[in-house]
C-alpha positions in Angstrom: 11.3 -44.1 4.6 14.1 -42.2 6.3 13.6 -39.1 8.3 14.6 -35.8 6.7 16.4 -33.9 9.4 16.5 -30.7 7.4 12.8 -30.2 7.5 11.7 -27.4 9.8 9.8 -28.3 13.0 7.7 -25.2 12.7 7.7 -22.1 10.5 8.3 -18.8 12.3 7.1 -16.3 9.7 8.9 -13.5 11.6 12.3 -15.2 11.0 11.8 -16.0 7.3 13.5 -13.4 5.1 11.5 -12.9 2.0 13.0 -11.3 -1.1 11.9 -7.8 -1.9 9.7 -9.2 -4.7 7.8 -11.3 -2.1 7.4 -8.4 0.2 5.9 -6.2 -2.6 3.5 -9.0 -3.4 2.3 -9.3 0.2 2.1 -5.5 0.7 0.0 -5.3 -2.5 -2.5 -7.7 -1.0 -2.5 -6.0 2.4 -3.0 -2.5 0.9 -5.9 -3.9 -1.1 -7.5 -5.3 2.0 -7.0 -2.1 3.9 -8.4 0.0 1.1 -11.5 -2.1 1.1 -11.8 -1.7 4.9 -11.4 2.2 4.8 -13.6 2.7 1.8 -16.9 3.1 3.9 -15.2 5.8 5.9 -14.2 7.7 2.8 -17.8 7.4 1.5 -19.1 8.7 4.9 -16.8 11.7 4.6 -17.9 12.4 1.1 -21.6 12.1 2.1 -21.0 14.4 5.1 -19.2 17.0 3.0 -22.1 17.0 0.4 -24.9 17.2 3.0 -24.7 20.9 3.7 -22.1 23.7 4.1 -21.7 22.9 7.8 -20.9 19.3 7.0 -18.4 20.4 4.5 -16.7 22.6 7.0 -16.6 19.8 9.6 -14.9 17.4 7.1 -12.6 20.2 6.1 -11.5 20.8 9.7 -11.1 17.1 10.3 -8.8 16.7 7.3 -6.8 19.8 8.2 -6.1 18.7 11.7 -2.7 17.1 12.4 -4.4 13.7 12.8 -6.4 14.2 9.7 -3.3 15.1 7.7 -1.4 12.0 8.9 -4.4 9.8 8.1 -4.8 11.4 4.7 -1.1 10.8 3.9 -1.5 7.2 5.1 -4.5 6.7 2.9 -2.5 8.2 0.0 0.3 5.8 0.6 -2.1 2.9 0.6 -3.5 4.0 -2.8 -0.1 4.8 -4.3 1.5 1.5 -3.1 -1.4 -0.5 -4.4 -1.4 1.3 -7.7 2.3 1.0 -8.4 2.5 -2.6 -7.3 -0.5 -3.3 -9.4 1.2 -1.8 -12.4 4.3 -3.9 -11.6 2.1 -7.0 -11.6 0.5 -6.1 -14.9 3.9 -5.7 -16.4 4.9 -9.1 -15.1 1.7 -10.6 -16.6 3.0 -9.5 -20.1 6.4 -10.8 -19.2 8.2 -7.5 -18.7 10.6 -7.5 -15.8 10.7 -11.2 -15.3 14.4 -11.6 -14.9 15.7 -11.7 -11.3 17.6 -8.4 -11.4 14.7 -6.6 -13.2 12.2 -8.0 -10.8 14.1 -6.8 -7.8 14.7 -3.4 -9.3 11.0 -3.2 -10.1 10.1 -4.0 -6.6 12.4 -1.4 -5.2 11.0 1.1 -7.7 7.4 0.4 -6.5 8.4 1.3 -2.9 10.3 4.4 -4.1 7.5 5.6 -6.3 4.9 5.3 -3.5 7.2 7.0 -1.0 8.0 9.8 -3.4 4.3 10.3 -4.1 3.5 10.7 -0.5 6.5 13.0 0.1 5.6 15.2 -2.9 1.9 15.5 -1.9 2.8 16.0 1.7 5.2 18.8 0.8 2.7 20.5 -1.5 -0.2 20.3 1.0 
């Protein structure tokens, strides 16, 4: 058996350029994992806000602080990105948007929709 000189010696994942469809798929998985990890914190904030009026005010002050606003917008981006990419995956499951051009457009639309959601909510808040 001859040696194949075109095989990579090692794979550097930071050099590989994935298509936008692959990036959306990976980001969908990452946002899902991050949402699972921050869920206990959200539950704690809910529990604290329902404990008594002082707890509610503490949570309200926390979420109105600059750091709280940034974290809230980040959490909103996680939810929006995961939601829109999940919709894209559901459409792909029923074979809508399977063509290469449509798949790329759908991937870009997922990023645009999640960004527009965060911008709209951030502007309104």
